[in-house]
C-alpha positions as a Markdown table, in Angstrom:
| # | Residue | x | y | z |
|---|---|---|---|---|
| 1 | Met | -28.2 | -5.2 | -15.9 |
| 2 | Leu | -25.8 | -2.1 | -14.8 |
| 3 | Ile | -29.1 | 0.3 | -15.0 |
| 4 | Asp | -30.9 | -2.2 | -12.2 |
| 5 | Phe | -27.6 | -1.7 | -10.5 |
| 6 | Phe | -27.9 | 2.3 | -10.8 |
| 7 | Phe | -31.5 | 2.2 | -9.3 |
| 8 | Arg | -29.9 | 0.2 | -6.2 |
| 9 | Leu | -27.4 | 2.9 | -5.1 |
| 10 | Lys | -30.1 | 5.2 | -6.0 |
| 11 | Asp | -32.3 | 3.5 | -3.3 |
| 12 | Ala | -29.1 | 3.0 | -1.3 |
| 13 | Lys | -28.9 | 6.9 | -0.8 |
| 14 | Val | -25.8 | 6.8 | -2.5 |
| 15 | Pro | -25.7 | 10.3 | -5.0 |
| 16 | Val | -25.1 | 8.9 | -8.0 |
| 17 | Ser | -26.4 | 10.5 | -11.6 |
| 18 | Ile | -27.6 | 9.9 | -15.4 |
| 19 | Lys | -23.7 | 11.9 | -16.3 |
| 20 | Glu | -21.5 | 9.2 | -13.9 |
| 21 | Phe | -23.8 | 6.5 | -14.9 |
| 22 | Leu | -22.8 | 7.2 | -19.1 |
| 23 | Met | -19.4 | 7.8 | -18.2 |
| 24 | Leu | -19.3 | 4.3 | -16.8 |
| 25 | Met | -21.0 | 3.2 | -19.8 |
| 26 | Glu | -18.7 | 4.8 | -22.1 |
| 27 | Gly | -15.8 | 2.9 | -20.7 |
| 28 | Leu | -17.1 | 0.0 | -21.0 |
| 29 | Arg | -17.7 | 0.8 | -24.6 |
| 30 | Gln | -14.4 | 1.7 | -24.8 |
| 31 | Glu | -12.9 | -1.3 | -23.8 |
| 32 | Val | -10.7 | 0.2 | -20.7 |
| 33 | Ile | -10.8 | -2.3 | -18.3 |
| 34 | Asn | -10.6 | -5.7 | -18.5 |
| 35 | Pro | -13.6 | -8.3 | -18.4 |
| 36 | Thr | -13.3 | -8.7 | -15.0 |
| 37 | Leu | -15.9 | -8.4 | -11.8 |
| 38 | Asp | -13.0 | -6.8 | -9.9 |
| 39 | Asp | -12.2 | -4.5 | -12.5 |
| 40 | Leu | -15.7 | -3.6 | -12.8 |
| 41 | Tyr | -15.6 | -2.9 | -9.9 |
| 42 | Leu | -13.2 | -0.3 | -9.3 |
| 43 | Leu | -13.9 | 1.8 | -12.7 |
| 44 | Ala | -17.7 | 1.6 | -11.2 |
| 45 | Lys | -16.2 | 3.0 | -8.1 |
| 46 | Leu | -14.4 | 5.5 | -9.4 |
| 47 | Thr | -16.9 | 6.7 | -12.2 |
| 48 | Leu | -19.9 | 6.8 | -9.7 |
| 49 | Val | -18.4 | 7.7 | -6.6 |
| 50 | Lys | -17.8 | 10.9 | -5.9 |
| 51 | Asp | -17.1 | 11.3 | -2.4 |
| 52 | Glu | -15.6 | 8.6 | -0.1 |
| 53 | Arg | -18.4 | 9.0 | 2.6 |
| 54 | Tyr | -20.2 | 6.7 | 0.3 |
| 55 | Phe | -17.8 | 3.8 | -0.3 |
| 56 | Asp | -18.8 | 2.0 | 2.1 |
| 57 | Arg | -22.9 | 2.2 | 0.6 |
| 58 | Phe | -21.3 | 1.3 | -2.7 |
| 59 | Asp | -19.1 | -1.8 | -1.8 |
| 60 | Arg | -22.4 | -3.2 | 0.2 |
| 61 | Val | -24.7 | -3.2 | -2.4 |
| 62 | Phe | -21.9 | -4.1 | -5.6 |
| 63 | Gly | -21.6 | -7.3 | -3.1 |
| 64 | Glu | -24.9 | -7.7 | -2.3 |
| 65 | Phe | -25.9 | -7.0 | -6.3 |
| 66 | Phe | -23.5 | -9.3 | -7.9 |
| 67 | Lys | -23.1 | -12.0 | -5.2 |
| 68 | Gly | -22.5 | -15.3 | -6.6 |
| 69 | Leu | -21.6 | -13.6 | -10.7 |
| 70 | Glu | -18.7 | -15.4 | -12.2 |
| 71 | Ser | -15.6 | -13.0 | -12.6 |
| 72 | Leu | -16.4 | -10.7 | -16.0 |
| 73 | Gly | 15.2 | -15.2 | -10.1 |
| 74 | Asp | 17.2 | -17.5 | -11.6 |
| 75 | Leu | 15.4 | -20.8 | -10.4 |
| 76 | Phe | 12.9 | -19.8 | -13.2 |
| 77 | Lys | 15.2 | -18.3 | -15.5 |
| 78 | Asp | 14.9 | -22.2 | -17.9 |
| 79 | Ile | 11.1 | -22.0 | -17.9 |
| 80 | Pro | 10.2 | -21.9 | -21.7 |
| 81 | Lys | 7.9 | -18.7 | -22.5 |
| 82 | Glu | 5.4 | -20.7 | -24.2 |
| 83 | Trp | 4.5 | -22.9 | -20.7 |
| 84 | Leu | 3.5 | -19.3 | -19.4 |
| 85 | Glu | 1.9 | -17.7 | -22.4 |
| 86 | Lys | -1.7 | -16.7 | -21.6 |
| 87 | Arg | -4.5 | -17.6 | -24.3 |
| 88 | Phe | -7.4 | -17.5 | -22.5 |
| 89 | Asp | -8.8 | -15.7 | -19.5 |
| 90 | Arg | -10.1 | -18.6 | -17.2 |
| 91 | Gln | -13.5 | -17.9 | -15.2 |
| 92 | Phe | -13.6 | -20.0 | -11.7 |
| 93 | Thr | -17.2 | -19.8 | -9.7 |
| 94 | Pro | -16.9 | -19.3 | -5.8 |
| 95 | Glu | -17.6 | -23.3 | -5.7 |
| 96 | Glu | -14.5 | -24.1 | -7.7 |
| 97 | Met | -12.3 | -21.6 | -5.9 |
| 98 | Ala | -13.3 | -23.3 | -2.6 |
| 99 | Ala | -12.3 | -27.1 | -3.8 |
| 100 | Ile | -9.0 | -25.7 | -4.9 |
| 101 | Glu | -6.9 | -27.0 | -1.4 |
| 102 | Ala | -3.2 | -25.4 | -0.7 |
| 103 | Met | -0.1 | -27.2 | -0.8 |
| 104 | Gly | 0.6 | -26.1 | 3.2 |
| 105 | Gly | 3.4 | -23.9 | 3.0 |
| 106 | Leu | 6.2 | -22.3 | 1.6 |
| 107 | Asp | 8.5 | -25.1 | 2.2 |
| 108 | Lys | 6.1 | -27.0 | 0.2 |
| 109 | Leu | 5.5 | -24.8 | -2.5 |
| 110 | Met | 9.2 | -24.7 | -3.4 |
| 111 | Glu | 10.5 | -28.2 | -2.8 |
| 112 | Arg | 7.4 | -29.3 | -5.4 |
| 113 | Leu | 8.6 | -26.5 | -8.2 |
| 114 | Lys | 12.1 | -27.8 | -8.2 |
| 115 | Glu | 11.0 | -31.2 | -8.9 |
| 116 | Leu | 8.4 | -30.1 | -11.8 |
| 117 | Leu | 11.5 | -27.9 | -13.2 |
| 118 | Gly | 13.4 | -31.4 | -13.2 |
| 119 | Glu | 10.4 | -33.5 | -14.8 |
| 120 | Gln | 8.1 | -31.1 | -17.3 |
| 121 | Lys | 8.8 | -31.1 | -20.6 |
| 122 | Glu | 6.3 | -29.3 | -22.8 |
| 123 | Arg | 3.8 | -26.5 | -22.2 |
| 124 | His | 0.4 | -26.9 | -19.9 |
| 125 | Glu | -2.8 | -25.0 | -19.8 |
| 126 | Gly | -5.6 | -25.4 | -17.7 |
| 127 | Gly | -4.1 | -28.2 | -15.9 |
| 128 | Ser | -3.7 | -28.7 | -11.6 |
| 129 | Lys | -0.1 | -29.3 | -11.7 |
| 130 | Trp | 2.3 | -28.4 | -14.2 |
| 131 | Ile | 3.3 | -25.0 | -14.5 |
| 132 | Gly | 1.4 | -23.4 | -17.0 |
| 133 | Ser | -1.4 | -21.1 | -17.4 |
| 134 | Gly | -5.5 | -20.4 | -16.8 |
| 135 | Gly | -5.6 | -23.4 | -14.2 |
| 136 | Thr | -5.5 | -24.3 | -10.6 |
| 137 | Ser | -1.6 | -25.2 | -10.1 |
| 138 | Pro | 0.1 | -23.3 | -7.6 |
| 139 | Phe | 2.2 | -22.4 | -10.1 |
| 140 | Gly | 1.9 | -20.0 | -13.4 |
| 141 | Asn | -0.2 | -17.4 | -13.9 |
| 142 | Asn | -3.7 | -16.3 | -15.0 |
| 143 | Gly | -5.6 | -18.7 | -12.8 |
| 144 | Phe | -6.7 | -19.5 | -9.4 |
| 145 | Asn | -4.8 | -21.4 | -6.0 |
| 146 | Pro | -5.1 | -20.1 | -2.6 |
| 147 | Glu | -1.1 | -20.8 | -2.4 |
| 148 | Gly | 0.9 | -20.3 | -5.5 |
| 149 | Val | 4.2 | -18.9 | -7.2 |
| 150 | Arg | 2.8 | -16.1 | -9.5 |
| 151 | Ile | 5.3 | -16.8 | -12.9 |
| 152 | Gly | 4.8 | -14.4 | -16.2 |
| 153 | Gln | 1.7 | -12.3 | -14.9 |
| 154 | Glu | 1.7 | -8.8 | -15.5 |
| 155 | Lys | -0.2 | -8.0 | -12.5 |
| 156 | Ser | -2.0 | -9.6 | -10.1 |
| 157 | Asn | -5.9 | -11.1 | -9.9 |
| 158 | His | -7.0 | -12.9 | -7.3 |
| 159 | Arg | -3.7 | -11.5 | -4.9 |
| 160 | Arg | -2.7 | -14.8 | -3.4 |
| 161 | Ala | 0.1 | -15.3 | -4.7 |
| 162 | Val | 3.4 | -16.0 | -1.7 |
| 163 | Lys | 6.1 | -15.4 | -4.1 |
| 164 | Val | 5.9 | -13.4 | -7.4 |
| 165 | Trp | 8.8 | -14.7 | -9.3 |
| 166 | Asp | 9.2 | -11.1 | -11.7 |
| 167 | Gln | 10.8 | -7.9 | -11.6 |
| 168 | Arg | 7.9 | -5.8 | -11.3 |
| 169 | Gln | 8.1 | -1.9 | -11.3 |
| 170 | Phe | 6.8 | 0.7 | -8.8 |
| 171 | Lys | 6.0 | 3.8 | -8.8 |
| 172 | Asp | 7.6 | 6.6 | -6.5 |
| 173 | Tyr | 4.6 | 8.4 | -4.9 |
| 174 | Asp | 3.8 | 12.3 | -6.4 |
| 175 | Asp | 5.5 | 14.6 | -2.9 |
| 176 | Gln | 4.1 | 18.0 | -5.9 |
| 177 | Leu | 0.4 | 16.2 | -5.8 |
| 178 | Glu | -2.4 | 19.4 | -5.2 |
| 179 | Leu | -4.1 | 18.6 | -3.0 |
| 180 | Gly | -8.1 | 18.6 | -3.2 |
| 181 | Thr | -8.6 | 19.4 | 0.6 |
| 182 | Arg | -6.5 | 20.9 | 3.7 |
| 183 | Asn | -8.3 | 18.5 | 6.1 |
| 184 | Ile | -5.0 | 16.0 | 5.8 |
| 185 | Lys | -2.7 | 19.1 | 7.0 |
| 186 | Val | -4.9 | 19.8 | 9.3 |
| 187 | Ala | -5.0 | 16.8 | 10.8 |
| 188 | Leu | -1.1 | 16.6 | 10.7 |
| 189 | Arg | -0.5 | 19.1 | 12.6 |
| 190 | Arg | -1.6 | 17.8 | 16.1 |
| 191 | Leu | 2.1 | 16.8 | 15.6 |
| 192 | Arg | 3.7 | 20.0 | 15.3 |
| 193 | Arg | 6.1 | 21.1 | 18.0 |
| 194 | Phe | 7.4 | 24.4 | 17.0 |
| 195 | Ala | 11.2 | 25.4 | 17.7 |
| 196 | Arg | 13.3 | 28.7 | 16.2 |
| 197 | Glu | 16.6 | 27.2 | 14.6 |
| 198 | Gly | 18.8 | 28.0 | 11.8 |
| 199 | Ala | 20.2 | 31.8 | 10.8 |
| 200 | Gln | 18.3 | 34.5 | 12.2 |
| 201 | Glu | 16.5 | 36.2 | 9.2 |
| 202 | Glu | 13.2 | 36.8 | 10.5 |
| 203 | Leu | 12.0 | 40.7 | 11.7 |
| 204 | Asp | 11.4 | 40.5 | 15.6 |
| 205 | Leu | 9.2 | 43.2 | 15.7 |
| 206 | Asp | 8.6 | 43.6 | 19.3 |
| 207 | Asn | 12.5 | 43.3 | 20.3 |
| 208 | Thr | 13.0 | 45.8 | 17.6 |
| 209 | Ile | 10.6 | 48.0 | 19.1 |
| 210 | Ala | 11.7 | 47.7 | 22.7 |
| 211 | Ser | 15.3 | 47.8 | 21.3 |
| 212 | Thr | 14.3 | 51.2 | 19.0 |
| 213 | Ala | 12.9 | 53.0 | 22.4 |
| 214 | Arg | 16.0 | 51.6 | 24.9 |
| 215 | Asn | 18.1 | 53.9 | 21.8 |
| 216 | Ala | 16.1 | 56.8 | 22.0 |
| 217 | Gly | 14.4 | 56.3 | 18.9 |
| 218 | Trp | 17.4 | 55.5 | 16.5 |
| 219 | Leu | 16.2 | 52.4 | 14.9 |
| 220 | Asp | 17.2 | 49.0 | 16.1 |
| 221 | Leu | 16.5 | 45.9 | 13.7 |
| 222 | Lys | 16.4 | 43.0 | 15.9 |
| 223 | Leu | 16.2 | 39.7 | 13.9 |
| 224 | Arg | 15.4 | 36.1 | 14.8 |
| 225 | Ala | 15.6 | 32.7 | 13.3 |
| 226 | Glu | 12.3 | 31.0 | 11.6 |
| 227 | Arg | 10.1 | 29.2 | 13.6 |
| 228 | His | 9.8 | 25.8 | 12.6 |
| 229 | Asn | 8.2 | 22.7 | 13.1 |
| 230 | Ala | 11.0 | 20.3 | 15.4 |
| 231 | Val | 9.3 | 17.6 | 15.2 |
| 232 | Lys | 11.3 | 14.5 | 13.2 |
| 233 | Val | 9.3 | 12.0 | 11.4 |
| 234 | Leu | 10.6 | 9.0 | 9.7 |
| 235 | Met | 8.3 | 7.6 | 7.0 |
| 236 | Leu | 8.1 | 3.6 | 5.6 |
| 237 | Met | 5.7 | 3.3 | 2.9 |
| 238 | Asp | 4.9 | 0.3 | 1.4 |
| 239 | Val | 4.3 | 0.6 | -2.1 |
| 240 | Gly | 3.1 | -1.6 | -5.1 |
| 241 | Gly | 0.5 | -4.7 | -5.5 |
| 242 | Ser | -2.1 | -3.9 | -3.6 |
| 243 | Met | -0.8 | -0.5 | -2.5 |
| 244 | Asp | -2.0 | 0.4 | -6.5 |
| 245 | Asp | -4.9 | 0.8 | -5.2 |
| 246 | His | -4.3 | 3.5 | -2.4 |
| 247 | Ile | -1.8 | 5.1 | -5.0 |
| 248 | Lys | -4.5 | 8.7 | -4.7 |
| 249 | Arg | -4.4 | 8.7 | -1.1 |
| 250 | Cys | -1.2 | 7.9 | -0.8 |
| 251 | Glu | 0.4 | 10.8 | -2.6 |
| 252 | Glu | -2.0 | 13.1 | -0.6 |
| 253 | Leu | -1.1 | 11.9 | 2.5 |
| 254 | Phe | 2.8 | 11.9 | 1.1 |
| 255 | Ser | 2.6 | 15.8 | 0.1 |
| 256 | Ala | 0.7 | 17.0 | 2.7 |
| 257 | Thr | 3.6 | 14.8 | 5.3 |
| 258 | Lys | 6.2 | 17.1 | 3.2 |
| 259 | Thr | 4.5 | 20.3 | 3.6 |
| 260 | Glu | 4.4 | 20.0 | 7.4 |
| 261 | Phe | 7.3 | 18.4 | 8.6 |
| 262 | Lys | 10.7 | 19.9 | 7.6 |
| 263 | His | 12.8 | 17.3 | 9.3 |
| 264 | Leu | 11.3 | 14.2 | 7.1 |
| 265 | Glu | 12.6 | 11.1 | 6.1 |
| 266 | Phe | 11.2 | 8.6 | 3.8 |
| 267 | Tyr | 12.3 | 4.9 | 2.3 |
| 268 | Tyr | 9.8 | 2.3 | 0.5 |
| 269 | Phe | 9.4 | -1.4 | 1.0 |
| 270 | His | 7.0 | -3.9 | -0.4 |
| 271 | Asn | 4.7 | -5.5 | 2.0 |
| 272 | Cys | 7.1 | -5.9 | 4.8 |
| 273 | Val | 10.3 | -4.7 | 5.9 |
| 274 | Tyr | 13.0 | -6.8 | 5.4 |
| 275 | Asp | 17.1 | -6.2 | 5.6 |
| 276 | Phe | 17.2 | -3.4 | 3.0 |
| 277 | Leu | 14.5 | -0.3 | 2.5 |
| 278 | Trp | 15.2 | 2.3 | -1.2 |
| 279 | Lys | 14.3 | 5.3 | -2.2 |
| 280 | Asn | 13.6 | 5.7 | -6.2 |
| 281 | Asn | 11.7 | 2.7 | -7.0 |
| 282 | Asn | 13.1 | 2.9 | -10.3 |
| 283 | Arg | 16.4 | 1.9 | -9.0 |
| 284 | Arg | 15.1 | -0.1 | -5.8 |
| 285 | His | 17.3 | -3.5 | -7.7 |
| 286 | Thr | 20.2 | -1.1 | -7.7 |
| 287 | Glu | 20.4 | 1.6 | -4.9 |
| 288 | Arg | 19.1 | 0.0 | -1.7 |
| 289 | Phe | 20.0 | 1.1 | 1.7 |
| 290 | Ala | 20.3 | -1.7 | 4.6 |
| 291 | Thr | 17.9 | -1.7 | 7.3 |
| 292 | Trp | 20.9 | -2.1 | 10.0 |
| 293 | Asp | 22.6 | 1.4 | 8.8 |
| 294 | Ile | 19.0 | 3.2 | 8.9 |
| 295 | Leu | 18.3 | 2.1 | 12.2 |
| 296 | Arg | 21.9 | 3.1 | 13.2 |
| 297 | Lys | 21.0 | 6.6 | 11.4 |
| 298 | Tyr | 18.2 | 8.1 | 13.2 |
| 299 | Asn | 17.7 | 8.7 | 16.9 |
| 300 | Ser | 14.6 | 7.1 | 19.1 |
| 301 | Asp | 13.6 | 11.1 | 18.9 |
| 302 | Tyr | 12.2 | 10.0 | 15.1 |
| 303 | Arg | 8.7 | 9.6 | 14.8 |
| 304 | Leu | 7.8 | 6.3 | 13.1 |
| 305 | Ile | 4.7 | 6.1 | 10.6 |
| 306 | Phe | 4.5 | 3.0 | 8.8 |
| 307 | Val | 2.0 | 3.2 | 5.6 |
| 308 | Gly | 0.9 | 0.5 | 4.0 |
| 309 | Asp | -2.5 | -2.0 | 3.7 |
| 310 | Ala | -0.8 | -4.8 | 5.6 |
| 311 | Thr | -2.2 | -7.2 | 3.0 |
| 312 | Met | 0.1 | -9.9 | 2.7 |
| 313 | Ser | 0.7 | -13.9 | 2.8 |
| 314 | Pro | 1.3 | -14.3 | 6.5 |
| 315 | Tyr | 4.7 | -16.2 | 5.6 |
| 316 | Glu | 5.7 | -12.4 | 4.9 |
| 317 | Val | 5.7 | -11.6 | 8.2 |
| 318 | Leu | 6.2 | -14.9 | 9.7 |
| 319 | Gln | 8.6 | -17.1 | 7.8 |
| 320 | Pro | 12.5 | -16.2 | 6.8 |
| 321 | Gly | 12.4 | -16.7 | 2.5 |
| 322 | Gly | 8.6 | -15.7 | 2.6 |
| 323 | Ser | 9.0 | -12.8 | 0.8 |
| 324 | Val | 7.4 | -12.6 | -2.5 |
| 325 | Glu | 10.1 | -11.2 | -4.3 |
| 326 | Tyr | 13.4 | -12.7 | -2.5 |
| 327 | Asn | 14.6 | -15.4 | 0.3 |
| 328 | Asn | 15.0 | -12.7 | 3.0 |
| 329 | Pro | 17.3 | -14.2 | 5.6 |
| 330 | Glu | 15.5 | -13.0 | 8.4 |
| 331 | Ala | 11.5 | -12.8 | 9.0 |
| 332 | Gly | 9.6 | -9.5 | 8.4 |
| 333 | Ala | 8.8 | -9.8 | 11.9 |
| 334 | Val | 12.2 | -9.9 | 13.2 |
| 335 | Trp | 12.4 | -6.4 | 11.5 |
| 336 | Met | 9.4 | -5.3 | 12.9 |
| 337 | Arg | 10.3 | -5.5 | 16.6 |
| 338 | Arg | 13.8 | -3.9 | 15.7 |
| 339 | Phe | 11.9 | -0.9 | 14.7 |
| 340 | Leu | 9.5 | -0.5 | 17.5 |
| 341 | Asp | 12.4 | -1.1 | 20.1 |
| 342 | His | 14.1 | 2.0 | 18.7 |
| 343 | Phe | 11.5 | 4.0 | 17.9 |
| 344 | Pro | 9.3 | 3.8 | 20.9 |
| 345 | Arg | 7.1 | 6.6 | 18.9 |
| 346 | Ala | 5.5 | 4.6 | 16.1 |
| 347 | Ala | 2.0 | 4.0 | 14.4 |
| 348 | Trp | 0.9 | 2.0 | 11.2 |
| 349 | Leu | -1.5 | 4.4 | 8.4 |
| 350 | Asn | -3.8 | 2.0 | 7.1 |
| 351 | Pro | -5.4 | 2.9 | 3.5 |
| 352 | Glu | -8.1 | -0.3 | 3.7 |
| 353 | Pro | -11.3 | 0.3 | 5.1 |
| 354 | Glu | -11.3 | -0.7 | 8.9 |
| 355 | His | -14.3 | -2.7 | 8.4 |
| 356 | Leu | -12.1 | -5.1 | 6.1 |
| 357 | Trp | -9.4 | -5.6 | 8.6 |
| 358 | Glu | -10.9 | -8.1 | 10.7 |
| 359 | Tyr | -10.7 | -10.2 | 7.1 |
| 360 | Arg | -7.3 | -10.1 | 6.6 |
| 361 | Gln | -5.2 | -12.8 | 8.5 |
| 362 | Ser | -2.1 | -10.9 | 8.1 |
| 363 | Val | -3.3 | -7.3 | 9.0 |
| 364 | Asp | -4.4 | -9.0 | 12.4 |
| 365 | Ile | -0.6 | -9.8 | 13.0 |
| 366 | Ile | 0.5 | -6.8 | 11.9 |
| 367 | Lys | -2.0 | -4.8 | 14.7 |
| 368 | Lys | -0.9 | -7.0 | 17.1 |
| 369 | Ile | 3.0 | -6.5 | 16.2 |
| 370 | Met | 2.7 | -2.6 | 16.7 |
| 371 | Glu | 0.2 | -3.0 | 19.8 |
| 372 | Asn | -2.9 | -1.9 | 18.3 |
| 373 | Arg | -1.2 | 1.5 | 16.8 |
| 374 | Met | -2.7 | 1.1 | 13.8 |
| 375 | Tyr | -5.3 | 3.7 | 12.5 |
| 376 | Pro | -7.3 | 3.8 | 9.4 |
| 377 | Leu | -5.9 | 6.4 | 6.5 |
| 378 | Thr | -8.8 | 8.9 | 7.3 |
| 379 | Ile | -9.1 | 12.2 | 9.1 |
| 380 | Glu | -10.1 | 10.6 | 12.4 |
| 381 | Gly | -7.8 | 7.6 | 12.0 |
| 382 | Leu | -4.9 | 10.5 | 11.0 |
| 383 | Glu | -5.9 | 12.7 | 14.2 |
| 384 | Arg | -5.9 | 9.2 | 16.7 |
| 385 | Gly | -2.5 | 8.5 | 14.7 |
| 386 | Met | -1.0 | 11.9 | 15.5 |
| 387 | Arg | -1.8 | 12.2 | 19.1 |
| 388 | Gln | -0.8 | 8.6 | 20.0 |
| 389 | Leu | 3.0 | 10.1 | 17.8 |
| 390 | Ser | 2.7 | 13.4 | 20.4 |
| 391 | Lys | 2.7 | 11.7 | 23.5 |
């Protein structure tokens, strides 16, 4: 079967080789992924495609070839662990998924969950009502529901949860990454504004020659401050969840940005900005920075750059309490508006391919809030974004 897929890629002019195909087969033999279609997609893309120019062709071939195949807080402290234990991988057909209806909003979900916590007395598996695993209920793990509360699951399978009631660990982006290309740096340089600041430590050769000549040939050294990029950048980066698919590209961007801009400040958020941000993901539950303090600390002459795929439940942007991790008192859209009012020069860089944006409701919402200042995380997109920020 995969041999046919290999030849379909070659027919689509994707430059795949036998060596890369054998690497994919070895990965499957060693069981480096879970037996799901999503994981097969990621492994095949990683091993077979070596140039991002061919990502779109690969996606089209993969989608056509495998179309129709089945998929290879405090409130929750009293839920018994055995209720959430994963005992089998439930596989849903596209028809089964389409037939499952959402409950109709975050408030209804939370009210129903409180009722179940008072009613449920034992473990349930594969059902549509109770807290459990492997079913179509909105509550539990390793099943499917278009809008649910994920509890007791290590990672997302379908990325449909509107609440995640597990403390998750995110990884800081590496700012020391050795870039394989200088193109990102070149694109970022469109935002440079040079000025000489600081101690006078650099030799001013022209002034030294002129001063020495005026001094009858006696050497008169002249120094000047080093020339630096004077642009100030505040970068807010989405981390965790669906952003795990884009770690490498975000690390490349982060590394290049720290090289190009002397005045760079950065913070992390998850999905959308709310009333606090953080700098270290290992300490994000204990070392937080109030968003109001950040807005007061940095002047409006900073350029604001959001980095994120903007892929989330619409509730996370539009509704108080919509965050997947806690009950935020104000909607994410309110905080977005405050940032944009304070920093008039702002842009959003999205690592998701631009042709997929129209299928993400939350992307459209964020794009409208940003007044269409959303750009793909490509060289061309970076150049457009930097031109916008340099105005």
